[in-house]
matplotlib code that plots the C-alpha trace (Angstrom):
import matplotlib.pyplot as plt

x = [0.1, 2.8, 6.3, 8.4, 10.2, 12.0, 10.1, 11.8, 9.7, 11.4, 12.2, 11.8, 10.6, 10.5, 7.4, 10.2, 13.8, 14.3, 15.9, 13.3, 9.7, 7.3, 7.2, 11.1, 11.1, 8.8, 11.1, 14.3, 12.6, 11.4, 14.8, 16.3, 13.4, 12.2, 8.7, 8.7, 7.2, 7.0, 7.8, 8.3, 8.9, 5.7, 6.6, 6.7, 10.3, 11.9, 12.5, 9.1, 6.1, 3.9, 3.6, 0.0, -3.1, -4.3, -1.0, -0.9, -4.3, -3.0, 0.3, -1.9, -4.0, -0.9, 0.5, -2.8, -1.9, 1.2, 1.8, 3.5, 3.0, 1.9, 4.1, 5.1, 8.1, 6.9, 9.2, 8.3, 9.0, 6.8, 3.1, 1.7, 1.3, -1.1, -3.3, -4.3, -7.8, -8.4, -9.8, -6.5, -4.4, -6.2, -5.1, -1.4, -0.3, 2.4, 3.8, 7.5, 8.5, 11.8, 14.0, 15.4, 15.5, 15.8, 14.8, 17.5, 17.2, 17.0, 13.8, 15.4, 15.4, 18.7, 18.9, 20.5, 22.1, 24.1, 27.7, 28.9, 28.1, 28.4, 31.0, 28.3, 26.6, 28.9, 28.5, 26.9, 24.6, 23.5, 22.6, 20.8, 18.6, 18.4, 17.0, 14.7, 13.3, 12.9, 11.0, 8.5, 8.3, 7.3, 4.8, 3.2, 3.3, 1.2, 3.7, 4.7, 8.5, 11.1, 13.4, 17.2, 17.0, 20.7, 21.0, 23.2, 24.9, 28.0, 30.6, 29.2, 29.2, 33.0, 33.0, 32.8, 29.0, 29.8, 31.3, 28.8, 25.9, 25.9, 24.0, 21.7, 20.7, 20.0, 17.9, 15.8, 15.4, 14.6, 12.0, 10.2, 9.8, 8.7, 6.0, 4.8, 4.8, 7.1, 9.4, 13.3, 14.4, 17.6, 18.6, 20.9, 21.7, 22.5, 23.3, 22.7, 25.4, 24.8, 24.8, 21.6, 20.0, 20.6, 19.3, 15.9, 15.5, 16.2, 13.7, 10.9, 11.0, 9.9, 12.6, 12.0, 14.2, 14.7, 16.8, 16.1, 17.0, 17.1, 19.2, 18.8, 21.6, 20.0, 16.3, 15.3, 18.9, 18.0, 20.8, 22.9, 19.9, 18.7, 22.0, 22.2, 18.9, 19.5, 22.8, 20.9, 18.5, 15.5, 13.3, 12.5, 8.7, 9.2, 10.6, 8.0, 5.5, 2.2, 0.2, 1.3, 1.7, -0.7, -0.5, -1.6, -3.1, -6.1, -5.5, -6.0, -8.6, -8.1, -7.7, -4.9, -3.1, -3.7, -2.4, 0.7, 1.5, 1.7, 4.3]
y = [248.8, 247.5, 248.7, 247.9, 244.8, 243.4, 240.9, 237.8, 237.4, 234.1, 231.2, 227.5, 224.8, 221.0, 221.3, 221.7, 221.6, 223.4, 221.8, 223.4, 222.7, 225.6, 226.0, 226.1, 228.9, 230.9, 230.4, 231.3, 234.4, 235.5, 235.3, 237.5, 240.0, 239.3, 238.7, 235.3, 233.8, 230.4, 230.5, 226.9, 225.8, 225.1, 223.5, 220.0, 220.8, 221.5, 219.4, 220.0, 218.0, 220.9, 219.8, 219.9, 222.2, 219.7, 219.8, 223.6, 223.6, 221.2, 223.4, 226.4, 224.6, 223.8, 227.3, 228.8, 227.1, 229.5, 233.1, 233.2, 235.1, 232.4, 232.6, 230.3, 230.3, 229.5, 228.6, 230.6, 227.8, 225.3, 225.7, 224.8, 228.4, 228.9, 225.9, 227.2, 228.4, 231.9, 230.8, 229.1, 232.0, 234.4, 232.4, 233.3, 236.5, 236.9, 235.0, 234.9, 234.1, 232.5, 232.0, 228.7, 227.9, 230.4, 230.1, 230.4, 231.8, 228.3, 227.8, 225.3, 225.7, 225.8, 225.4, 228.1, 225.7, 223.9, 223.5, 223.6, 225.8, 224.6, 226.6, 228.2, 229.6, 232.6, 234.9, 237.7, 235.1, 233.9, 237.2, 238.3, 235.1, 235.6, 239.1, 238.2, 235.4, 237.9, 240.1, 237.3, 236.4, 240.0, 240.2, 236.8, 236.1, 237.7, 237.5, 240.2, 239.4, 238.3, 236.0, 236.4, 238.5, 238.0, 234.3, 232.7, 229.2, 228.7, 229.3, 232.8, 233.7, 233.7, 236.6, 240.3, 241.0, 244.8, 243.1, 240.2, 242.7, 245.6, 248.6, 248.1, 244.6, 246.2, 248.8, 246.2, 244.3, 247.1, 248.5, 245.1, 244.9, 248.5, 248.0, 245.0, 246.2, 243.4, 243.8, 243.2, 240.8, 241.6, 238.0, 237.0, 233.7, 235.0, 238.7, 241.0, 243.6, 247.0, 248.9, 247.0, 247.4, 251.1, 251.3, 249.4, 251.7, 254.9, 253.7, 253.3, 249.5, 248.3, 246.2, 243.3, 241.4, 237.6, 235.2, 232.3, 230.4, 226.6, 225.9, 227.2, 229.6, 231.1, 231.3, 234.9, 236.2, 239.3, 241.6, 241.9, 242.8, 245.3, 247.0, 247.3, 248.8, 251.4, 252.2, 253.1, 255.4, 253.2, 253.7, 250.7, 251.1, 251.1, 247.5, 245.2, 243.9, 242.4, 243.4, 247.1, 247.3, 244.9, 241.8, 240.6, 237.6, 239.4, 238.5, 242.1, 244.7, 247.0, 250.0, 248.4, 248.0, 251.7, 252.8, 250.5, 252.5, 255.7, 254.3]
z = [61.8, 64.4, 64.4, 61.3, 60.9, 58.1, 56.1, 54.6, 51.5, 50.3, 52.6, 52.2, 54.6, 54.4, 52.1, 49.5, 49.8, 53.2, 56.2, 58.7, 59.5, 59.2, 63.1, 63.1, 60.4, 62.5, 65.6, 63.7, 62.3, 65.8, 67.1, 64.4, 64.8, 61.2, 59.9, 58.3, 55.1, 53.8, 50.0, 49.0, 45.3, 43.5, 40.5, 38.6, 37.9, 41.2, 44.6, 46.2, 47.4, 46.2, 42.6, 41.7, 42.2, 44.9, 46.7, 46.6, 48.5, 51.0, 51.4, 52.1, 54.4, 56.5, 56.4, 57.6, 61.1, 61.6, 61.9, 58.5, 55.3, 52.6, 49.6, 46.8, 44.4, 40.9, 38.0, 34.9, 32.5, 34.3, 33.6, 37.0, 38.0, 35.0, 36.3, 39.8, 40.3, 41.4, 44.7, 45.5, 44.3, 46.6, 49.5, 48.9, 50.4, 47.7, 44.9, 43.6, 40.2, 39.3, 36.2, 37.3, 33.4, 30.6, 27.0, 24.5, 21.2, 19.7, 21.7, 24.1, 27.9, 29.8, 33.5, 35.7, 37.9, 35.0, 36.0, 32.4, 29.4, 25.8, 24.0, 21.8, 25.0, 25.7, 28.6, 26.4, 24.7, 28.0, 29.6, 26.5, 26.8, 30.6, 30.2, 27.2, 29.5, 32.3, 30.0, 29.1, 32.8, 33.7, 30.8, 31.5, 35.4, 37.8, 40.5, 43.2, 43.3, 40.9, 42.9, 42.5, 39.4, 38.7, 39.1, 36.4, 36.2, 38.3, 35.6, 35.1, 38.7, 38.6, 36.3, 37.3, 37.2, 35.9, 33.0, 32.7, 32.7, 30.3, 31.4, 28.3, 29.9, 33.2, 31.6, 29.9, 33.1, 35.2, 32.6, 32.4, 36.2, 36.5, 33.8, 35.4, 39.0, 40.1, 43.0, 42.7, 45.2, 47.0, 47.5, 50.4, 48.8, 45.3, 46.0, 43.1, 42.3, 43.7, 40.2, 39.1, 42.5, 42.4, 38.8, 40.0, 42.9, 41.0, 38.3, 41.2, 41.1, 44.5, 46.3, 48.5, 51.0, 50.6, 52.4, 49.9, 53.0, 53.1, 56.2, 59.9, 59.5, 56.2, 57.0, 57.9, 57.5, 55.5, 57.2, 54.1, 51.8, 54.2, 54.6, 50.8, 50.5, 53.3, 51.7, 48.5, 50.5, 50.4, 53.4, 55.4, 54.9, 51.1, 51.1, 49.7, 52.4, 51.0, 53.8, 53.4, 49.6, 48.4, 46.3, 42.8, 44.3, 45.3, 49.0, 50.2, 49.6, 46.7, 49.1, 50.9, 47.6, 46.8, 50.2, 49.6, 46.3, 48.2, 50.8]

ax = plt.figure().add_subplot(projection="3d")
ax.plot(x, y, z, "-o")
ax.set_aspect("equal")
plt.show()
């Protein structure tokens, strides 16, 4: 394997809501010394052209023309990820799951980008529903990475995350990811607080780097996530790389995944 480079496991192109073409993402990553991936939204409930099994196949056809990891960001609450045939899934190098909507105790879905919260939806009630939804995602979705694990609606982003997140909630989230073998994304766009990242690392949850880049100044910019991982004592080679650590898509031979578990 060639000399280590950080891998941006989560970046968007014009296939969904990104500003850059795939070629421009590749060029931007090369300038920053980062291994690129394209991880566009694949959903019927997101701004994307990749919203059907047929569109997913065309998306992968296009990515295969470029030196990129072939990812996809799937919404847990949307059923499209359940409809892809195994042959299509194996064409992904890795898949990312997202909680763009969470399920409330009432059974209703609530979007994580809502600018207002009803008075009944307090911070504690929201986080409890968020973690419950995370547990369901981990149990149901065969993904490799959980994107932006601490993403919450804008009003809650104004709060101290150490008060918003109880340690019990963090423990539940980390336990679910560990049990499922899903990596915790250190997101550049929606940075997690250090305490929960440390808890994940200490529990043996693999960490991944993700710019969640949409604009040219964001794509492949994983400097802050990498700095945090290093500050916590995580070895560069231990950061998730589907080629090194394997993928639940089946894209890599079983022995490669086994080797990755030892890295």
